[in-house]
PDB file as gemmi writes it, atoms N, CA and C in Angstrom:
CRYST1    1.000    1.000    1.000  90.00  90.00  90.00 P 1                      
ATOM      1  N   MET A   1       0.661 -58.489  71.749  1.00  0.00           N  
ATOM      2  CA  MET A   1      -0.781 -58.712  71.645  1.00  0.00           C  
ATOM      3  C   MET A   1      -1.062 -60.200  71.774  1.00  0.00           C  
ATOM      4  N   SER A   2      -2.082 -60.525  72.485  1.00  0.00           N  
ATOM      5  CA  SER A   2      -2.438 -61.927  72.630  1.00  0.00           C  
ATOM      6  C   SER A   2      -3.103 -62.438  71.362  1.00  0.00           C  
ATOM      7  N   LYS A   3      -3.024 -63.733  71.173  1.00  0.00           N  
ATOM      8  CA  LYS A   3      -3.617 -64.356  69.990  1.00  0.00           C  
ATOM      9  C   LYS A   3      -5.133 -64.329  70.092  1.00  0.00           C  
ATOM     10  N   ILE A   4      -5.776 -63.952  68.989  1.00  0.00           N  
ATOM     11  CA  ILE A   4      -7.233 -63.922  68.926  1.00  0.00           C  
ATOM     12  C   ILE A   4      -7.677 -65.126  68.109  1.00  0.00           C  
ATOM     13  N   GLU A   5      -8.553 -65.944  68.678  1.00  0.00           N  
ATOM     14  CA  GLU A   5      -9.026 -67.131  67.971  1.00  0.00           C  
ATOM     15  C   GLU A   5      -9.704 -66.712  66.670  1.00  0.00           C  
ATOM     16  N   GLY A   6      -9.276 -67.352  65.560  1.00  0.00           N  
ATOM     17  CA  GLY A   6      -9.846 -67.051  64.258  1.00  0.00           C  
ATOM     18  C   GLY A   6      -9.081 -66.004  63.482  1.00  0.00           C  
ATOM     19  N   ILE A   7      -7.978 -65.503  64.047  1.00  0.00           N  
ATOM     20  CA  ILE A   7      -7.158 -64.507  63.352  1.00  0.00           C  
ATOM     21  C   ILE A   7      -5.707 -64.951  63.375  1.00  0.00           C  
ATOM     22  N   ASP A   8      -5.082 -64.942  62.200  1.00  0.00           N  
ATOM     23  CA  ASP A   8      -3.652 -65.230  62.088  1.00  0.00           C  
ATOM     24  C   ASP A   8      -3.015 -64.050  61.348  1.00  0.00           C  
ATOM     25  N   THR A   9      -2.298 -63.212  62.067  1.00  0.00           N  
ATOM     26  CA  THR A   9      -1.724 -61.993  61.497  1.00  0.00           C  
ATOM     27  C   THR A   9      -0.549 -62.253  60.559  1.00  0.00           C  
ATOM     28  N   SER A  10      -0.054 -63.473  60.515  1.00  0.00           N  
ATOM     29  CA  SER A  10       1.112 -63.768  59.675  1.00  0.00           C  
ATOM     30  C   SER A  10       0.756 -64.208  58.258  1.00  0.00           C  
ATOM     31  N   VAL A  11      -0.510 -64.519  58.001  1.00  0.00           N  
ATOM     32  CA  VAL A  11      -0.918 -65.069  56.708  1.00  0.00           C  
ATOM     33  C   VAL A  11      -1.262 -63.950  55.730  1.00  0.00           C  
ATOM     34  N   PRO A  12      -0.603 -63.910  54.579  1.00  0.00           N  
ATOM     35  CA  PRO A  12      -0.934 -62.890  53.580  1.00  0.00           C  
ATOM     36  C   PRO A  12      -2.233 -63.240  52.856  1.00  0.00           C  
ATOM     37  N   PRO A  13      -2.842 -62.263  52.176  1.00  0.00           N  
ATOM     38  CA  PRO A  13      -4.054 -62.551  51.408  1.00  0.00           C  
ATOM     39  C   PRO A  13      -3.754 -63.470  50.235  1.00  0.00           C  
ATOM     40  N   SER A  14      -4.787 -64.188  49.787  1.00  0.00           N  
ATOM     41  CA  SER A  14      -4.617 -65.166  48.698  1.00  0.00           C  
ATOM     42  C   SER A  14      -4.412 -64.513  47.342  1.00  0.00           C  
ATOM     43  N   GLY A  15      -4.657 -63.232  47.218  1.00  0.00           N  
ATOM     44  CA  GLY A  15      -4.493 -62.523  45.952  1.00  0.00           C  
ATOM     45  C   GLY A  15      -5.153 -61.167  46.028  1.00  0.00           C  
ATOM     46  N   THR A  16      -5.466 -60.583  44.875  1.00  0.00           N  
ATOM     47  CA  THR A  16      -6.071 -59.253  44.845  1.00  0.00           C  
ATOM     48  C   THR A  16      -7.542 -59.286  44.456  1.00  0.00           C  
ATOM     49  N   GLY A  17      -8.083 -60.478  44.220  1.00  0.00           N  
ATOM     50  CA  GLY A  17      -9.493 -60.626  43.873  1.00  0.00           C  
ATOM     51  C   GLY A  17     -10.062 -61.879  44.493  1.00  0.00           C  
ATOM     52  N   CYS A  18     -11.369 -62.072  44.356  1.00  0.00           N  
ATOM     53  CA  CYS A  18     -12.026 -63.254  44.907  1.00  0.00           C  
ATOM     54  C   CYS A  18     -11.465 -64.503  44.231  1.00  0.00           C  
ATOM     55  N   ALA A  19     -10.835 -65.342  45.022  1.00  0.00           N  
ATOM     56  CA  ALA A  19     -10.175 -66.537  44.494  1.00  0.00           C  
ATOM     57  C   ALA A  19     -11.155 -67.462  43.774  1.00  0.00           C  
ATOM     58  N   LYS A  20     -12.345 -67.642  44.330  1.00  0.00           N  
ATOM     59  CA  LYS A  20     -13.333 -68.547  43.722  1.00  0.00           C  
ATOM     60  C   LYS A  20     -13.906 -67.958  42.438  1.00  0.00           C  
ATOM     61  N   CYS A  21     -14.225 -66.663  42.432  1.00  0.00           N  
ATOM     62  CA  CYS A  21     -14.723 -66.022  41.210  1.00  0.00           C  
ATOM     63  C   CYS A  21     -13.682 -66.132  40.096  1.00  0.00           C  
ATOM     64  N   LEU A  22     -12.427 -65.861  40.432  1.00  0.00           N  
ATOM     65  CA  LEU A  22     -11.371 -65.905  39.430  1.00  0.00           C  
ATOM     66  C   LEU A  22     -11.107 -67.319  38.921  1.00  0.00           C  
ATOM     67  N   SER A  23     -11.456 -68.337  39.730  1.00  0.00           N  
ATOM     68  CA  SER A  23     -11.248 -69.724  39.297  1.00  0.00           C  
ATOM     69  C   SER A  23     -12.430 -70.257  38.491  1.00  0.00           C  
ATOM     70  N   GLY A  24     -13.468 -69.414  38.298  1.00  0.00           N  
ATOM     71  CA  GLY A  24     -14.593 -69.833  37.478  1.00  0.00           C  
ATOM     72  C   GLY A  24     -15.810 -70.298  38.244  1.00  0.00           C  
ATOM     73  N   ASP A  25     -15.799 -70.166  39.566  1.00  0.00           N  
ATOM     74  CA  ASP A  25     -16.943 -70.565  40.384  1.00  0.00           C  
ATOM     75  C   ASP A  25     -17.961 -69.429  40.404  1.00  0.00           C  
ATOM     76  N   GLY A  26     -19.076 -69.604  39.723  1.00  0.00           N  
ATOM     77  CA  GLY A  26     -20.108 -68.572  39.671  1.00  0.00           C  
ATOM     78  C   GLY A  26     -19.913 -67.632  38.497  1.00  0.00           C  
ATOM     79  N   PRO A  27     -20.609 -66.477  38.521  1.00  0.00           N  
ATOM     80  CA  PRO A  27     -20.547 -65.532  37.414  1.00  0.00           C  
ATOM     81  C   PRO A  27     -19.178 -64.892  37.216  1.00  0.00           C  
ATOM     82  N   GLY A  28     -18.335 -64.933  38.247  1.00  0.00           N  
ATOM     83  CA  GLY A  28     -16.966 -64.456  38.085  1.00  0.00           C  
ATOM     84  C   GLY A  28     -16.728 -62.988  38.343  1.00  0.00           C  
ATOM     85  N   TRP A  29     -17.641 -62.327  39.067  1.00  0.00           N  
ATOM     86  CA  TRP A  29     -17.413 -60.921  39.406  1.00  0.00           C  
ATOM     87  C   TRP A  29     -17.947 -60.625  40.799  1.00  0.00           C  
ATOM     88  N   TRP A  30     -17.544 -59.468  41.338  1.00  0.00           N  
ATOM     89  CA  TRP A  30     -17.887 -59.096  42.710  1.00  0.00           C  
ATOM     90  C   TRP A  30     -18.085 -57.593  42.844  1.00  0.00           C  
ATOM     91  N   PHE A  31     -18.788 -57.217  43.931  1.00  0.00           N  
ATOM     92  CA  PHE A  31     -18.912 -55.815  44.307  1.00  0.00           C  
ATOM     93  C   PHE A  31     -17.772 -55.409  45.231  1.00  0.00           C  
ATOM     94  N   ASN A  32     -17.642 -56.097  46.355  1.00  0.00           N  
ATOM     95  CA  ASN A  32     -16.611 -55.794  47.350  1.00  0.00           C  
ATOM     96  C   ASN A  32     -15.911 -57.084  47.755  1.00  0.00           C  
ATOM     97  N   LEU A  33     -14.708 -56.924  48.276  1.00  0.00           N  
ATOM     98  CA  LEU A  33     -13.908 -58.082  48.667  1.00  0.00           C  
ATOM     99  C   LEU A  33     -13.751 -58.159  50.180  1.00  0.00           C  
ATOM    100  N   ARG A  34     -13.676 -59.399  50.659  1.00  0.00           N  
ATOM    101  CA  ARG A  34     -13.480 -59.678  52.082  1.00  0.00           C  
ATOM    102  C   ARG A  34     -12.335 -60.661  52.226  1.00  0.00           C  
ATOM    103  N   ARG A  35     -11.591 -60.522  53.302  1.00  0.00           N  
ATOM    104  CA  ARG A  35     -10.422 -61.365  53.562  1.00  0.00           C  
ATOM    105  C   ARG A  35     -10.655 -62.208  54.800  1.00  0.00           C  
ATOM    106  N   CYS A  36     -10.457 -63.511  54.679  1.00  0.00           N  
ATOM    107  CA  CYS A  36     -10.541 -64.382  55.840  1.00  0.00           C  
ATOM    108  C   CYS A  36      -9.359 -64.041  56.748  1.00  0.00           C  
ATOM    109  N   ALA A  37      -9.655 -63.690  57.991  1.00  0.00           N  
ATOM    110  CA  ALA A  37      -8.605 -63.292  58.920  1.00  0.00           C  
ATOM    111  C   ALA A  37      -7.799 -64.475  59.432  1.00  0.00           C  
ATOM    112  N   GLN A  38      -8.237 -65.690  59.147  1.00  0.00           N  
ATOM    113  CA  GLN A  38      -7.523 -66.877  59.605  1.00  0.00           C  
ATOM    114  C   GLN A  38      -6.585 -67.433  58.541  1.00  0.00           C  
ATOM    115  N   CYS A  39      -7.067 -67.546  57.289  1.00  0.00           N  
ATOM    116  CA  CYS A  39      -6.238 -68.184  56.255  1.00  0.00           C  
ATOM    117  C   CYS A  39      -5.891 -67.266  55.089  1.00  0.00           C  
ATOM    118  N   GLY A  40      -6.452 -66.062  55.043  1.00  0.00           N  
ATOM    119  CA  GLY A  40      -6.119 -65.112  53.986  1.00  0.00           C  
ATOM    120  C   GLY A  40      -6.934 -65.238  52.714  1.00  0.00           C  
ATOM    121  N   GLN A  41      -7.851 -66.190  52.640  1.00  0.00           N  
ATOM    122  CA  GLN A  41      -8.673 -66.380  51.437  1.00  0.00           C  
ATOM    123  C   GLN A  41      -9.444 -65.096  51.131  1.00  0.00           C  
ATOM    124  N   ILE A  42      -9.324 -64.599  49.911  1.00  0.00           N  
ATOM    125  CA  ILE A  42     -10.100 -63.440  49.483  1.00  0.00           C  
ATOM    126  C   ILE A  42     -11.378 -63.945  48.848  1.00  0.00           C  
ATOM    127  N   GLY A  43     -12.502 -63.427  49.336  1.00  0.00           N  
ATOM    128  CA  GLY A  43     -13.807 -63.814  48.828  1.00  0.00           C  
ATOM    129  C   GLY A  43     -14.663 -62.599  48.555  1.00  0.00           C  
ATOM    130  N   CYS A  44     -15.718 -62.795  47.800  1.00  0.00           N  
ATOM    131  CA  CYS A  44     -16.624 -61.693  47.485  1.00  0.00           C  
ATOM    132  C   CYS A  44     -17.677 -61.540  48.584  1.00  0.00           C  
ATOM    133  N   CYS A  45     -18.175 -60.324  48.728  1.00  0.00           N  
ATOM    134  CA  CYS A  45     -19.119 -59.977  49.798  1.00  0.00           C  
ATOM    135  C   CYS A  45     -20.509 -60.557  49.553  1.00  0.00           C  
ATOM    136  N   ASP A  46     -21.372 -60.419  50.540  1.00  0.00           N  
ATOM    137  CA  ASP A  46     -22.730 -60.948  50.445  1.00  0.00           C  
ATOM    138  C   ASP A  46     -23.603 -60.209  49.440  1.00  0.00           C  
ATOM    139  N   ALA A  47     -23.231 -59.012  49.023  1.00  0.00           N  
ATOM    140  CA  ALA A  47     -23.972 -58.297  47.974  1.00  0.00           C  
ATOM    141  C   ALA A  47     -23.566 -58.782  46.583  1.00  0.00           C  
ATOM    142  N   SER A  48     -22.484 -59.529  46.504  1.00  0.00           N  
ATOM    143  CA  SER A  48     -22.007 -60.079  45.229  1.00  0.00           C  
ATOM    144  C   SER A  48     -22.805 -61.337  44.885  1.00  0.00           C  
ATOM    145  N   PRO A  49     -22.883 -61.681  43.601  1.00  0.00           N  
ATOM    146  CA  PRO A  49     -23.712 -62.828  43.204  1.00  0.00           C  
ATOM    147  C   PRO A  49     -23.358 -64.145  43.893  1.00  0.00           C  
ATOM    148  N   SER A  50     -22.085 -64.427  44.111  1.00  0.00           N  
ATOM    149  CA  SER A  50     -21.691 -65.741  44.631  1.00  0.00           C  
ATOM    150  C   SER A  50     -21.460 -65.795  46.135  1.00  0.00           C  
ATOM    151  N   GLN A  51     -21.299 -64.683  46.788  1.00  0.00           N  
ATOM    152  CA  GLN A  51     -21.137 -64.622  48.243  1.00  0.00           C  
ATOM    153  C   GLN A  51     -20.071 -65.601  48.756  1.00  0.00           C  
ATOM    154  N   HIS A  52     -18.922 -65.602  48.107  1.00  0.00           N  
ATOM    155  CA  HIS A  52     -17.888 -66.574  48.446  1.00  0.00           C  
ATOM    156  C   HIS A  52     -17.287 -66.398  49.844  1.00  0.00           C  
ATOM    157  N   ALA A  53     -17.221 -65.177  50.367  1.00  0.00           N  
ATOM    158  CA  ALA A  53     -16.655 -64.995  51.709  1.00  0.00           C  
ATOM    159  C   ALA A  53     -17.503 -65.717  52.757  1.00  0.00           C  
ATOM    160  N   SER A  54     -18.815 -65.554  52.691  1.00  0.00           N  
ATOM    161  CA  SER A  54     -19.702 -66.241  53.639  1.00  0.00           C  
ATOM    162  C   SER A  54     -19.645 -67.750  53.458  1.00  0.00           C  
ATOM    163  N   LYS A  55     -19.612 -68.197  52.216  1.00  0.00           N  
ATOM    164  CA  LYS A  55     -19.534 -69.637  51.944  1.00  0.00           C  
ATOM    165  C   LYS A  55     -18.241 -70.217  52.508  1.00  0.00           C  
ATOM    166  N   HIS A  56     -17.149 -69.485  52.352  1.00  0.00           N  
ATOM    167  CA  HIS A  56     -15.860 -69.940  52.888  1.00  0.00           C  
ATOM    168  C   HIS A  56     -15.947 -70.092  54.408  1.00  0.00           C  
ATOM    169  N   ALA A  57     -16.535 -69.109  55.076  1.00  0.00           N  
ATOM    170  CA  ALA A  57     -16.667 -69.178  56.537  1.00  0.00           C  
ATOM    171  C   ALA A  57     -17.509 -70.380  56.950  1.00  0.00           C  
ATOM    172  N   ALA A  58     -18.595 -70.621  56.242  1.00  0.00           N  
ATOM    173  CA  ALA A  58     -19.475 -71.753  56.573  1.00  0.00           C  
ATOM    174  C   ALA A  58     -18.785 -73.094  56.329  1.00  0.00           C  
ATOM    175  N   GLU A  59     -18.024 -73.187  55.237  1.00  0.00           N  
ATOM    176  CA  GLU A  59     -17.367 -74.453  54.886  1.00  0.00           C  
ATOM    177  C   GLU A  59     -16.169 -74.756  55.777  1.00  0.00           C  
ATOM    178  N   THR A  60     -15.436 -73.735  56.200  1.00  0.00           N  
ATOM    179  CA  THR A  60     -14.186 -73.950  56.936  1.00  0.00           C  
ATOM    180  C   THR A  60     -14.311 -73.744  58.440  1.00  0.00           C  
ATOM    181  N   GLY A  61     -15.346 -72.999  58.856  1.00  0.00           N  
ATOM    182  CA  GLY A  61     -15.454 -72.643  60.264  1.00  0.00           C  
ATOM    183  C   GLY A  61     -14.573 -71.465  60.651  1.00  0.00           C  
ATOM    184  N   HIS A  62     -13.969 -70.816  59.664  1.00  0.00           N  
ATOM    185  CA  HIS A  62     -13.162 -69.629  59.947  1.00  0.00           C  
ATOM    186  C   HIS A  62     -14.127 -68.477  60.230  1.00  0.00           C  
ATOM    187  N   PRO A  63     -14.117 -67.942  61.450  1.00  0.00           N  
ATOM    188  CA  PRO A  63     -15.196 -67.073  61.894  1.00  0.00           C  
ATOM    189  C   PRO A  63     -15.108 -65.588  61.554  1.00  0.00           C  
ATOM    190  N   ILE A  64     -13.918 -65.095  61.183  1.00  0.00           N  
ATOM    191  CA  ILE A  64     -13.747 -63.639  61.089  1.00  0.00           C  
ATOM    192  C   ILE A  64     -13.216 -63.233  59.720  1.00  0.00           C  
ATOM    193  N   ILE A  65     -13.811 -62.163  59.175  1.00  0.00           N  
ATOM    194  CA  ILE A  65     -13.320 -61.561  57.937  1.00  0.00           C  
ATOM    195  C   ILE A  65     -12.933 -60.115  58.210  1.00  0.00           C  
ATOM    196  N   GLN A  66     -12.140 -59.581  57.293  1.00  0.00           N  
ATOM    197  CA  GLN A  66     -11.851 -58.153  57.301  1.00  0.00           C  
ATOM    198  C   GLN A  66     -12.151 -57.629  55.904  1.00  0.00           C  
ATOM    199  N   SER A  67     -12.620 -56.394  55.836  1.00  0.00           N  
ATOM    200  CA  SER A  67     -12.814 -55.783  54.522  1.00  0.00           C  
ATOM    201  C   SER A  67     -11.478 -55.777  53.793  1.00  0.00           C  
ATOM    202  N   PHE A  68     -11.518 -56.033  52.488  1.00  0.00           N  
ATOM    203  CA  PHE A  68     -10.311 -55.979  51.665  1.00  0.00           C  
ATOM    204  C   PHE A  68     -10.445 -54.846  50.648  1.00  0.00           C  
ATOM    205  N   GLU A  69     -11.147 -53.797  51.075  1.00  0.00           N  
ATOM    206  CA  GLU A  69     -11.345 -52.606  50.256  1.00  0.00           C  
ATOM    207  C   GLU A  69     -10.416 -51.498  50.740  1.00  0.00           C  
ATOM    208  N   PRO A  70      -9.919 -50.653  49.811  1.00  0.00           N  
ATOM    209  CA  PRO A  70      -9.055 -49.539  50.220  1.00  0.00           C  
ATOM    210  C   PRO A  70      -9.745 -48.654  51.257  1.00  0.00           C  
ATOM    211  N   ASP A  71      -8.985 -48.203  52.224  1.00  0.00           N  
ATOM    212  CA  ASP A  71      -9.442 -47.296  53.277  1.00  0.00           C  
ATOM    213  C   ASP A  71     -10.509 -47.890  54.195  1.00  0.00           C  
ATOM    214  N   GLU A  72     -10.628 -49.214  54.226  1.00  0.00           N  
ATOM    215  CA  GLU A  72     -11.530 -49.880  55.167  1.00  0.00           C  
ATOM    216  C   GLU A  72     -10.719 -50.900  55.965  1.00  0.00           C  
ATOM    217  N   ASP A  73     -10.913 -50.927  57.278  1.00  0.00           N  
ATOM    218  CA  ASP A  73     -10.156 -51.878  58.096  1.00  0.00           C  
ATOM    219  C   ASP A  73     -11.020 -52.617  59.106  1.00  0.00           C  
ATOM    220  N   TRP A  74     -12.333 -52.607  58.898  1.00  0.00           N  
ATOM    221  CA  TRP A  74     -13.240 -53.246  59.857  1.00  0.00           C  
ATOM    222  C   TRP A  74     -13.198 -54.772  59.740  1.00  0.00           C  
ATOM    223  N   PHE A  75     -13.525 -55.404  60.879  1.00  0.00           N  
ATOM    224  CA  PHE A  75     -13.621 -56.861  60.975  1.00  0.00           C  
ATOM    225  C   PHE A  75     -15.077 -57.230  61.246  1.00  0.00           C  
ATOM    226  N   TRP A  76     -15.473 -58.433  60.819  1.00  0.00           N  
ATOM    227  CA  TRP A  76     -16.818 -58.962  61.060  1.00  0.00           C  
ATOM    228  C   TRP A  76     -16.676 -60.395  61.545  1.00  0.00           C  
ATOM    229  N   SER A  77     -17.411 -60.735  62.587  1.00  0.00           N  
ATOM    230  CA  SER A  77     -17.439 -62.095  63.105  1.00  0.00           C  
ATOM    231  C   SER A  77     -18.750 -62.753  62.693  1.00  0.00           C  
ATOM    232  N   TYR A  78     -18.648 -63.854  61.959  1.00  0.00           N  
ATOM    233  CA  TYR A  78     -19.845 -64.598  61.574  1.00  0.00           C  
ATOM    234  C   TYR A  78     -20.475 -65.273  62.794  1.00  0.00           C  
ATOM    235  N   THR A  79     -19.672 -65.709  63.749  1.00  0.00           N  
ATOM    236  CA  THR A  79     -20.230 -66.377  64.924  1.00  0.00           C  
ATOM    237  C   THR A  79     -20.956 -65.398  65.844  1.00  0.00           C  
ATOM    238  N   GLU A  80     -20.453 -64.174  65.940  1.00  0.00           N  
ATOM    239  CA  GLU A  80     -21.098 -63.163  66.781  1.00  0.00           C  
ATOM    240  C   GLU A  80     -22.113 -62.331  65.995  1.00  0.00           C  
ATOM    241  N   ASN A  81     -22.072 -62.436  64.668  1.00  0.00           N  
ATOM    242  CA  ASN A  81     -22.944 -61.652  63.794  1.00  0.00           C  
ATOM    243  C   ASN A  81     -22.820 -60.164  64.122  1.00  0.00           C  
ATOM    244  N   ALA A  82     -21.553 -59.720  64.253  1.00  0.00           N  
ATOM    245  CA  ALA A  82     -21.291 -58.341  64.663  1.00  0.00           C  
ATOM    246  C   ALA A  82     -19.878 -57.926  64.267  1.00  0.00           C  
ATOM    247  N   ASN A  83     -19.680 -56.607  64.215  1.00  0.00           N  
ATOM    248  CA  ASN A  83     -18.335 -56.089  64.026  1.00  0.00           C  
ATOM    249  C   ASN A  83     -17.513 -56.398  65.270  1.00  0.00           C  
ATOM    250  N   VAL A  84     -16.242 -56.701  65.068  1.00  0.00           N  
ATOM    251  CA  VAL A  84     -15.320 -56.982  66.160  1.00  0.00           C  
ATOM    252  C   VAL A  84     -14.021 -56.227  65.921  1.00  0.00           C  
ATOM    253  N   GLU A  85     -13.252 -56.086  66.968  1.00  0.00           N  
ATOM    254  CA  GLU A  85     -11.934 -55.467  66.862  1.00  0.00           C  
ATOM    255  C   GLU A  85     -10.924 -56.522  66.435  1.00  0.00           C  
ATOM    256  N   GLY A  86      -9.931 -56.100  65.680  1.00  0.00           N  
ATOM    257  CA  GLY A  86      -8.890 -57.019  65.261  1.00  0.00           C  
ATOM    258  C   GLY A  86      -7.585 -56.304  65.034  1.00  0.00           C  
ATOM    259  N   PRO A  87      -6.490 -57.049  64.991  1.00  0.00           N  
ATOM    260  CA  PRO A  87      -5.167 -56.467  64.796  1.00  0.00           C  
ATOM    261  C   PRO A  87      -4.882 -56.225  63.306  1.00  0.00           C  
ATOM    262  N   GLU A  88      -3.797 -55.558  63.033  1.00  0.00           N  
ATOM    263  CA  GLU A  88      -3.369 -55.362  61.649  1.00  0.00           C  
ATOM    264  C   GLU A  88      -2.919 -56.702  61.090  1.00  0.00           C  
ATOM    265  N   LEU A  89      -3.408 -57.030  59.897  1.00  0.00           N  
ATOM    266  CA  LEU A  89      -3.042 -58.287  59.246  1.00  0.00           C  
ATOM    267  C   LEU A  89      -1.847 -58.076  58.326  1.00  0.00           C  
ATOM    268  N   ALA A  90      -1.257 -59.178  57.877  1.00  0.00           N  
ATOM    269  CA  ALA A  90      -0.116 -59.116  56.967  1.00  0.00           C  
ATOM    270  C   ALA A  90      -0.503 -58.367  55.688  1.00  0.00           C  
ATOM    271  N   PRO A  91       0.404 -57.584  55.140  1.00  0.00           N  
ATOM    272  CA  PRO A  91       0.102 -56.841  53.919  1.00  0.00           C  
ATOM    273  C   PRO A  91       0.019 -57.764  52.699  1.00  0.00           C  
ATOM    274  N   PRO A  92      -0.627 -57.280  51.647  1.00  0.00           N  
ATOM    275  CA  PRO A  92      -1.357 -56.029  51.545  1.00  0.00           C  
ATOM    276  C   PRO A  92      -2.703 -56.116  52.261  1.00  0.00           C  
ATOM    277  N   THR A  93      -3.201 -54.969  52.691  1.00  0.00           N  
ATOM    278  CA  THR A  93      -4.424 -54.932  53.477  1.00  0.00           C  
ATOM    279  C   THR A  93      -5.665 -54.603  52.648  1.00  0.00           C  
ATOM    280  N   SER A  94      -5.506 -54.407  51.349  1.00  0.00           N  
ATOM    281  CA  SER A  94      -6.665 -54.163  50.478  1.00  0.00           C  
ATOM    282  C   SER A  94      -6.314 -54.517  49.037  1.00  0.00           C  
ATOM    283  N   ARG A  95      -7.360 -54.593  48.230  1.00  0.00           N  
ATOM    284  CA  ARG A  95      -7.138 -54.743  46.794  1.00  0.00           C  
ATOM    285  C   ARG A  95      -6.424 -53.482  46.316  1.00  0.00           C  
ATOM    286  N   PRO A  96      -5.756 -53.537  45.154  1.00  0.00           N  
ATOM    287  CA  PRO A  96      -5.122 -52.327  44.640  1.00  0.00           C  
ATOM    288  C   PRO A  96      -6.163 -51.226  44.416  1.00  0.00           C  
ATOM    289  N   ALA A  97      -5.837 -50.006  44.768  1.00  0.00           N  
ATOM    290  CA  ALA A  97      -6.768 -48.885  44.641  1.00  0.00           C  
ATOM    291  C   ALA A  97      -7.195 -48.659  43.193  1.00  0.00           C  
ATOM    292  N   ASP A  98      -6.347 -49.022  42.244  1.00  0.00           N  
ATOM    293  CA  ASP A  98      -6.699 -48.814  40.836  1.00  0.00           C  
ATOM    294  C   ASP A  98      -7.469 -49.991  40.232  1.00  0.00           C  
ATOM    295  N   GLN A  99      -7.724 -51.017  41.015  1.00  0.00           N  
ATOM    296  CA  GLN A  99      -8.532 -52.154  40.557  1.00  0.00           C  
ATOM    297  C   GLN A  99      -9.988 -51.716  40.536  1.00  0.00           C  
ATOM    298  N   PRO A 100     -10.687 -51.923  39.427  1.00  0.00           N  
ATOM    299  CA  PRO A 100     -12.073 -51.439  39.347  1.00  0.00           C  
ATOM    300  C   PRO A 100     -13.026 -52.126  40.312  1.00  0.00           C  
ATOM    301  N   LYS A 101     -14.111 -51.416  40.601  1.00  0.00           N  
ATOM    302  CA  LYS A 101     -15.147 -51.926  41.474  1.00  0.00           C  
ATOM    303  C   LYS A 101     -16.468 -51.609  40.813  1.00  0.00           C  
ATOM    304  N   PRO A 102     -17.336 -52.564  40.517  1.00  0.00           N  
ATOM    305  CA  PRO A 102     -17.122 -53.993  40.726  1.00  0.00           C  
ATOM    306  C   PRO A 102     -15.972 -54.524  39.871  1.00  0.00           C  
ATOM    307  N   GLY A 103     -15.525 -55.700  40.208  1.00  0.00           N  
ATOM    308  CA  GLY A 103     -14.388 -56.278  39.523  1.00  0.00           C  
ATOM    309  C   GLY A 103     -14.626 -57.736  39.208  1.00  0.00           C  
ATOM    310  N   PRO A 104     -13.722 -58.361  38.530  1.00  0.00           N  
ATOM    311  CA  PRO A 104     -12.541 -57.764  37.915  1.00  0.00           C  
ATOM    312  C   PRO A 104     -12.898 -57.015  36.626  1.00  0.00           C  
ATOM    313  N   GLU A 105     -11.965 -56.256  36.158  1.00  0.00           N  
ATOM    314  CA  GLU A 105     -12.182 -55.458  34.950  1.00  0.00           C  
ATOM    315  C   GLU A 105     -12.660 -56.327  33.798  1.00  0.00           C  
ATOM    316  N   GLY A 106     -13.696 -55.847  33.123  1.00  0.00           N  
ATOM    317  CA  GLY A 106     -14.219 -56.548  31.958  1.00  0.00           C  
ATOM    318  C   GLY A 106     -15.230 -57.631  32.226  1.00  0.00           C  
ATOM    319  N   LYS A 107     -15.499 -57.940  33.483  1.00  0.00           N  
ATOM    320  CA  LYS A 107     -16.440 -59.017  33.818  1.00  0.00           C  
ATOM    321  C   LYS A 107     -17.873 -58.536  34.016  1.00  0.00           C  
ATOM    322  N   VAL A 108     -18.051 -57.256  34.316  1.00  0.00           N  
ATOM    323  CA  VAL A 108     -19.397 -56.736  34.586  1.00  0.00           C  
ATOM    324  C   VAL A 108     -19.818 -55.797  33.477  1.00  0.00           C  
TER     325      VAL A 108                                                      
END                                                                             
């Protein structure tokens, strides 16, 4: 497969939850998780209070995210403002299925 700009299939996710929420940036909880397809940063979705995934894309210029929810594998391009096709990323490909949603446990 040819290299897709903004996607690095070798980079694992930064963890199992939104890295910024877990570090104390904002209220500290999320509805859904998104994974930066370039650097692996896990961020919270735009429906979450802090919208860290979008902020990460704006701050870094990393254009593509993938859902980090179980049984979801869609990609979104911030530059195209549309769903895009993408390759399988390094595992794990979602938060643990037993991790509560919203999360993390005890924060909401």
